[in-house]
C-alpha positions as CSV (number, residue, x, y, z in Angstrom):
1,M,11.1,-8.5,-21.2
2,T,8.5,-10.4,-19.2
3,F,9.2,-12.6,-16.2
4,L,8.4,-15.7,-18.2
5,H,11.4,-14.9,-20.4
6,S,13.6,-14.7,-17.4
7,C,15.8,-17.3,-15.8
8,F,13.1,-18.1,-13.3
9,V,11.4,-20.3,-16.0
10,F,14.7,-21.8,-17.0
11,L,15.5,-22.6,-13.4
12,I,12.0,-24.1,-12.5
13,A,10.8,-25.7,-15.6
14,G,14.2,-26.5,-17.3
15,L,13.0,-25.1,-20.5
16,V,15.2,-23.4,-23.0
17,Y,14.0,-20.5,-25.1
18,R,13.9,-21.6,-28.8
19,N,14.5,-19.1,-31.5
20,A,12.6,-18.8,-34.7
21,F,15.8,-19.1,-36.6
22,A,18.5,-21.6,-35.8
23,A,21.8,-20.1,-34.6
24,E,25.2,-21.8,-35.1
25,Y,28.0,-22.3,-32.5
26,S,30.2,-19.7,-34.3
27,D,27.4,-17.1,-33.9
28,A,27.4,-17.6,-30.1
29,E,31.2,-17.7,-29.9
30,N,31.5,-14.4,-31.8
31,L,28.8,-12.8,-29.7
32,L,30.4,-13.7,-26.4
33,G,33.8,-12.6,-27.7
34,E,32.4,-9.2,-28.7
35,L,30.4,-8.6,-25.6
36,F,33.1,-9.5,-23.0
37,R,36.1,-8.1,-24.9
38,N,36.4,-5.0,-22.6
39,Y,33.9,-6.0,-20.0
40,S,34.6,-5.4,-16.3
41,T,32.7,-7.0,-13.5
42,D,34.0,-4.3,-11.0
43,I,32.2,-1.3,-12.5
44,R,28.5,-1.0,-12.2
45,P,26.8,-0.9,-15.6
46,S,25.8,2.7,-16.1
47,Q,26.9,4.9,-19.0
48,N,26.5,7.9,-16.8
49,L,27.9,7.1,-13.4
50,S,25.6,9.7,-11.9
51,E,22.6,7.6,-12.9
52,T,21.1,5.1,-10.5
53,I,21.0,1.4,-11.3
54,K,17.6,-0.1,-10.6
55,V,17.7,-3.8,-9.4
56,S,14.4,-5.5,-9.6
57,L,13.6,-8.2,-7.0
58,Y,11.2,-11.1,-7.6
59,P,11.1,-13.5,-4.6
60,F,9.6,-17.0,-4.7
61,L,9.1,-19.6,-2.0
62,F,9.4,-23.4,-2.5
63,S,8.8,-24.7,1.1
64,V,9.1,-24.0,4.8
65,N,11.8,-26.4,5.7
66,D,11.8,-26.1,9.5
67,F,10.5,-23.8,12.2
68,D,12.1,-24.2,15.6
69,E,9.9,-22.2,18.0
70,V,12.2,-22.8,21.0
71,S,15.3,-21.3,19.3
72,G,13.2,-18.9,17.2
73,V,14.9,-20.0,13.9
74,I,12.9,-20.5,10.6
75,S,14.4,-22.2,7.6
76,I,12.9,-21.8,4.1
77,V,13.8,-23.0,0.6
78,G,13.3,-20.3,-2.0
79,G,15.0,-18.0,-4.4
80,F,15.3,-14.4,-5.7
81,A,15.1,-13.3,-9.4
82,L,17.3,-10.2,-9.8
83,D,16.9,-8.1,-13.0
84,W,18.8,-5.1,-14.1
85,H,20.0,-3.4,-17.3
86,D,23.6,-3.6,-18.5
87,F,24.1,-1.4,-21.6
88,R,27.4,-3.3,-22.3
89,L,25.5,-6.5,-23.0
90,A,23.1,-5.3,-25.7
91,W,23.4,-6.6,-29.3
92,T,21.5,-6.8,-32.6
93,P,20.1,-10.4,-32.9
94,T,20.1,-10.4,-36.7
95,N,23.9,-10.0,-36.7
96,Y,24.4,-13.2,-34.7
97,G,22.1,-15.8,-36.1
98,N,19.0,-14.2,-34.4
99,I,20.2,-15.1,-30.9
100,Q,17.8,-13.5,-28.5
101,M,19.5,-14.5,-25.2
102,L,22.3,-16.5,-23.7
103,P,23.0,-18.2,-20.3
104,I,26.2,-16.8,-18.8
105,P,28.2,-17.9,-15.7
106,R,27.7,-15.6,-12.8
107,K,31.4,-14.9,-12.4
108,K,31.5,-13.2,-15.8
109,L,28.8,-10.7,-15.0
110,W,28.5,-7.6,-12.8
111,V,26.1,-8.8,-10.1
112,P,24.7,-6.6,-7.3
113,S,25.6,-7.5,-3.8
114,V,22.4,-8.6,-2.1
115,F,22.5,-9.8,1.6
116,L,20.0,-11.3,4.0
117,I,20.7,-8.9,7.0
118,N,18.9,-10.8,9.7
119,P,20.3,-14.4,9.3
120,A,20.3,-17.0,12.0
121,N,24.1,-17.5,11.7
122,K,26.6,-15.5,9.7
123,M,25.7,-12.9,7.1
124,E,26.6,-13.8,3.5
125,A,25.8,-12.6,0.0
126,L,22.9,-14.4,-1.6
127,G,23.7,-17.0,-4.2
128,S,27.0,-18.4,-5.5
129,D,28.8,-19.0,-8.8
130,D,26.8,-22.2,-9.3
131,F,23.7,-20.2,-10.4
132,L,23.8,-19.1,-14.0
133,G,22.9,-15.7,-15.2
134,R,21.0,-14.9,-18.4
135,I,21.5,-11.9,-20.7
136,F,19.0,-10.6,-23.3
137,H,19.7,-8.8,-26.6
138,N,18.2,-5.5,-25.2
139,G,20.8,-5.4,-22.4
140,N,18.6,-6.8,-19.6
141,V,20.3,-9.3,-17.2
142,N,18.6,-11.9,-15.0
143,W,20.3,-13.8,-12.2
144,T,18.2,-16.1,-10.0
145,P,20.0,-17.4,-6.9
146,G,18.3,-19.8,-4.6
147,G,19.0,-22.0,-1.6
148,L,18.2,-22.6,2.1
149,F,17.7,-19.4,4.0
150,Q,17.6,-19.1,7.8
151,T,16.5,-16.2,9.9
152,L,15.5,-15.3,13.4
153,C,11.8,-15.0,14.2
154,D,10.1,-13.4,17.2
155,V,7.8,-16.3,18.3
156,N,4.5,-15.4,19.9
157,M,3.1,-18.5,21.7
158,Y,0.3,-16.8,23.6
159,K,-2.5,-18.7,21.7
160,F,-0.6,-22.0,21.4
161,P,-1.6,-24.4,19.8
162,F,-3.8,-22.0,17.7
163,D,-1.1,-19.5,17.1
164,T,-0.1,-17.6,14.0
165,Q,3.6,-16.6,13.5
166,S,5.0,-13.8,11.4
167,C,8.6,-14.1,10.3
168,F,10.6,-11.5,8.4
169,F,13.4,-11.9,5.9
170,T,15.2,-8.5,5.4
171,I,17.0,-8.3,2.0
172,A,19.4,-5.4,1.5
173,L,21.4,-4.1,-1.5
174,W,24.8,-4.0,0.2
175,G,27.7,-1.6,-0.4
176,Y,25.9,0.9,-2.7
177,M,24.7,4.4,-2.0
178,P,21.1,5.2,-2.8
179,E,22.4,7.4,-5.7
180,E,24.3,4.5,-7.2
181,A,21.9,1.6,-7.0
182,V,18.4,0.9,-5.5
183,M,16.4,-2.3,-5.2
184,I,12.7,-2.2,-6.2
185,P,10.0,-4.9,-6.2
186,N,9.4,-6.5,-9.6
187,N,6.3,-4.8,-11.2
188,N,5.4,-3.3,-7.9
189,M,4.5,-6.7,-6.5
190,S,3.5,-6.8,-2.8
191,T,3.6,-10.6,-2.2
192,I,6.0,-13.5,-2.6
193,D,5.4,-15.9,-5.4
194,T,4.1,-19.2,-4.0
195,T,3.2,-20.9,-7.3
196,Y,5.6,-23.7,-6.6
197,Y,5.1,-23.8,-2.9
198,S,5.0,-27.3,-1.2
199,S,2.9,-27.4,1.9
200,N,4.4,-28.1,5.4
201,A,3.1,-30.8,7.7
202,L,3.1,-28.6,10.8
203,W,2.4,-25.1,9.4
204,K,-0.1,-23.6,7.0
205,L,1.0,-20.7,4.8
206,E,-1.5,-18.0,5.5
207,S,-0.2,-15.1,3.5
208,T,3.0,-13.3,2.4
209,V,3.9,-9.6,2.2
210,M,6.6,-7.8,0.4
211,K,7.3,-4.1,1.3
212,Y,10.1,-1.6,1.9
213,S,11.6,-1.9,5.3
214,D,10.7,0.6,8.0
215,L,14.3,0.6,9.2
216,V,15.5,3.1,6.7
217,T,14.0,5.7,4.4
218,T,16.0,4.6,1.3
219,E,15.0,2.0,-1.2
220,N,17.8,-0.4,-0.5
221,I,16.1,-2.7,2.0
222,I,13.1,-4.8,1.3
223,E,11.3,-6.8,3.9
224,L,9.6,-10.2,3.1
225,R,7.1,-11.4,5.6
226,I,5.7,-14.9,5.9
227,N,2.6,-15.5,8.0
228,L,2.3,-19.1,9.2
229,K,-0.6,-20.7,11.1
230,R,0.0,-23.8,13.1
231,K,-1.9,-27.0,12.2
232,S,-3.3,-27.7,15.7
233,L,-5.0,-31.0,15.3
234,Y,-2.1,-33.0,16.6
235,F,-1.9,-30.9,19.8
236,V,-5.7,-30.9,20.3
237,I,-5.7,-34.7,20.2
238,N,-2.5,-35.4,22.2
239,M,-2.6,-32.5,24.6
240,L,-5.9,-30.6,25.0
241,A,-8.2,-33.6,24.9
242,P,-6.3,-35.4,27.8
243,I,-6.2,-32.2,29.8
244,L,-10.0,-31.8,29.3
245,L,-10.6,-35.4,30.4
246,L,-8.4,-35.0,33.5
247,S,-10.3,-31.8,34.4
248,I,-13.6,-33.8,34.3
249,L,-12.1,-36.6,36.4
250,N,-10.7,-34.1,39.0
251,P,-13.9,-33.3,40.9
252,L,-15.0,-36.9,40.9
253,V,-12.7,-37.5,43.9
254,F,-15.6,-36.4,46.1
255,A,-17.8,-39.2,44.7
256,L,-15.4,-41.9,45.9
257,P,-16.5,-43.5,49.2
258,V,-14.4,-42.5,52.1
259,E,-14.1,-46.2,53.2
260,S,-12.3,-47.1,49.9
261,G,-9.2,-45.4,51.1
262,E,-8.3,-44.2,47.6
263,R,-9.3,-40.6,47.8
264,V,-6.0,-39.0,48.5
265,S,-4.1,-41.1,46.1
266,Y,-6.6,-40.4,43.4
267,A,-6.4,-36.6,43.9
268,I,-2.6,-36.6,44.0
269,T,-2.5,-38.8,40.8
270,I,-4.6,-36.2,38.9
271,F,-2.4,-33.4,40.2
272,L,0.8,-35.1,39.0
273,S,-0.8,-35.8,35.6
274,F,-1.4,-32.0,35.2
275,A,2.3,-31.4,36.2
276,V,3.4,-33.8,33.4
277,F,1.4,-32.0,30.8
278,L,2.8,-28.6,32.0
279,T,6.3,-30.0,31.5
280,L,5.4,-31.2,28.0
281,I,4.1,-27.8,27.0
282,S,7.1,-26.0,28.4
283,E,9.4,-28.1,26.2
284,N,7.6,-26.7,23.1
285,M,7.9,-23.1,24.3
286,P,10.7,-20.6,23.9
287,K,12.4,-19.7,27.1
288,S,10.8,-16.3,27.2
289,S,8.4,-14.7,29.7
290,E,6.7,-12.3,27.3
291,P,4.3,-13.4,26.2
292,M,3.8,-16.8,27.9
293,S,1.3,-19.2,26.5
294,L,-2.3,-18.9,27.6
295,L,-2.3,-22.7,28.0
296,S,0.5,-22.5,30.6
297,Y,-1.6,-20.0,32.6
298,F,-4.6,-22.3,32.3
299,L,-2.6,-25.3,33.5
300,I,-1.3,-23.3,36.5
301,V,-4.9,-22.4,37.5
302,T,-6.0,-26.0,37.0
303,M,-3.1,-27.3,39.1
304,T,-4.0,-24.8,41.8
305,M,-7.6,-26.1,41.7
306,S,-6.3,-29.6,41.9
307,T,-4.2,-28.7,45.0
308,L,-7.3,-27.2,46.6
309,I,-9.2,-30.4,45.9
310,C,-6.4,-32.4,47.6
311,I,-6.7,-30.2,50.7
312,L,-10.5,-30.4,50.8
313,T,-10.4,-34.1,50.3
314,V,-8.3,-34.5,53.5
315,V,-10.6,-32.1,55.4
316,T,-13.8,-33.9,54.5
317,M,-12.2,-37.3,55.4
318,R,-11.3,-35.9,58.8
319,L,-14.8,-34.6,59.3
320,H,-16.2,-38.0,58.3
321,F,-14.5,-39.8,61.2
322,K,-15.2,-37.2,64.0
323,N,-17.4,-38.4,66.9
324,S,-18.2,-35.1,68.6
325,K,-21.3,-33.0,68.2
326,V,-21.5,-31.1,64.9
327,S,-20.5,-27.5,65.4
328,K,-22.7,-24.7,64.4
329,T,-20.0,-23.2,62.2
330,A,-19.7,-26.3,60.1
331,S,-23.5,-26.4,59.6
332,T,-23.6,-22.7,58.7
333,I,-20.9,-23.0,56.1
334,L,-22.7,-26.0,54.7
335,K,-25.9,-24.1,54.4
336,I,-24.1,-21.2,52.7
337,L,-22.6,-23.5,50.2
338,Q,-25.9,-25.2,49.6
339,L,-27.5,-21.7,49.0
340,K,-30.2,-22.5,51.5
341,F,-30.3,-18.8,52.6
342,I,-32.0,-18.1,49.2
343,C,-35.0,-20.3,50.3
344,I,-35.5,-18.6,53.7
345,P,-38.3,-16.3,52.5
346,C,-40.0,-19.3,50.9
347,K,-39.9,-21.2,54.2
348,K,-41.3,-18.3,56.2
349,Y,-44.2,-18.0,53.8
350,K,-44.9,-21.7,54.0
351,K,-44.8,-21.7,57.8
352,K,-47.2,-18.7,57.9
353,S,-49.7,-20.5,55.6
354,Q,-49.6,-23.6,57.8
355,I,-50.5,-21.5,60.9
356,Q,-53.4,-19.9,59.1
357,D,-54.6,-23.3,58.0
358,N,-54.4,-24.6,61.6
359,T,-56.7,-21.8,62.8
360,N,-59.4,-23.0,60.5
361,L,-59.6,-26.5,61.9
362,D,-63.0,-27.7,62.8
363,D,-63.9,-27.0,66.4
364,G,-65.4,-30.5,66.7
365,F,-62.2,-32.1,65.6
366,A,-60.3,-30.1,68.2
367,R,-62.8,-31.0,70.9
368,N,-62.5,-34.7,70.0
369,I,-58.8,-34.5,70.4
370,R,-59.2,-32.9,73.9
371,E,-61.8,-35.6,74.9
372,G,-59.5,-38.4,73.8
373,K,-61.8,-39.7,71.0
374,V,-59.0,-39.1,68.5
375,E,-55.4,-40.1,69.2
376,P,-52.9,-37.3,68.8
377,L,-50.2,-37.6,66.1
378,K,-47.0,-39.1,67.3
379,V,-44.0,-37.0,66.3
380,E,-40.8,-39.1,66.1
381,P,-37.7,-37.4,67.5
382,V,-35.6,-35.7,64.8
383,E,-32.2,-37.3,64.4
384,E,-29.5,-34.8,65.0
385,D,-26.9,-34.2,62.3
386,T,-23.7,-36.3,62.5
387,W,-20.3,-35.5,61.2
388,K,-20.5,-38.3,58.7
389,G,-23.7,-36.9,57.3
390,V,-22.2,-33.4,57.2
391,A,-19.1,-34.7,55.4
392,E,-21.2,-36.5,52.8
393,Q,-23.1,-33.3,52.1
394,Y,-19.9,-31.3,51.8
395,D,-18.6,-33.9,49.3
396,Q,-21.7,-33.5,47.2
397,V,-21.7,-29.7,47.3
398,L,-18.0,-29.5,46.5
399,M,-18.2,-31.8,43.6
400,Y,-20.9,-29.6,42.0
401,Y,-18.9,-26.5,42.6
402,F,-15.7,-27.8,41.1
403,F,-17.6,-29.1,38.0
404,L,-19.0,-25.6,37.6
405,I,-15.4,-24.2,37.9
406,V,-14.1,-26.6,35.3
407,F,-16.9,-25.6,32.9
408,L,-16.2,-21.9,33.3
409,Q,-12.5,-22.4,32.9
410,W,-12.8,-24.1,29.5
411,M,-15.4,-21.7,28.3
412,M,-13.1,-18.8,29.1
413,L,-10.2,-20.5,27.5
414,L,-12.1,-21.1,24.3
415,I,-13.4,-17.5,24.2
416,V,-9.9,-16.0,24.6
417,M,-8.4,-18.4,22.0
418,S,-11.1,-17.4,19.5
419,I,-10.5,-13.6,19.9
């Protein structure tokens, strides 16, 4: 028996297998009467009860219905094709109008008890009596239950909104010892059938895995894994792009004239905007500390920088309106921030060159200066630094520094996200 002859095709395509020779109603009636005359659904179908029944599992996925990252619940629509051999349901087709197979109500058949053992709510057996079974003349039986399945998923939001989630559906053959019945993948398949999968608007199906569970060493539990990658364009446009623009606007507070009176309100408005985005991100996150989203850490650092900008804005405004003499400490800090100490060797070399050039002046020119024939150069007095000028230089330096910090922040974020 191939899978195309199973109930899966009947369920999906709605096709009915057509026999080469037409069978009459009486043939099917006689066949059913003969097969189920002494049939018991309470006894597993094995002539020798010491033999193990092998139940073949063929999972297929229709769609990802919903994935709630906050509660950690994923809902999918899919089904499971179960195949096994029942020696009591074998017949010779030529004796019954060449009938090869028949659909049979589930309640008339012995069906293995298969459970989803990691459900989001209560644990129930898969399928119901609404799903028909199908028997074949060689004794093979197929039953394909389907429905909406929900399970708990460990959500990892570290790389949100570029995250990939792996969710597990653990299927167990319940109530049977390994010597009585085992569940095996159909034809040693290692993935879930996604032929009829309908794409989700929020998640992209990356891959699927089917393997025996690591929970036990017996072949009664099969683990189905679904790997989903978030479609991040919505979050990039509505979340990351505004944060990037606010980060660029943040250092521009130092470019505002002090006389405008809008500096502090501008800085606080940017700070509150970051707080709003942090709230929006937290609403899309599970209430778990391990691991937290990298974007949350990024916003905390950005808000810390915004707080520092607010403080420095107040400080530079206070310096701008001071009337006393500029302190040496303020001038030294400014020179350090301006990296002027790097140019000290250059200035010394330049001063030494000027002294050497002065020693080479023409003696006649020097004598003319002493005799008054040439007027000496008038050196205008150097205007001392004022607090206003120092504050303006502080504003300029701080704006460049914070722009550099913003650039390094975003570069680090992109590098970590891409790893």
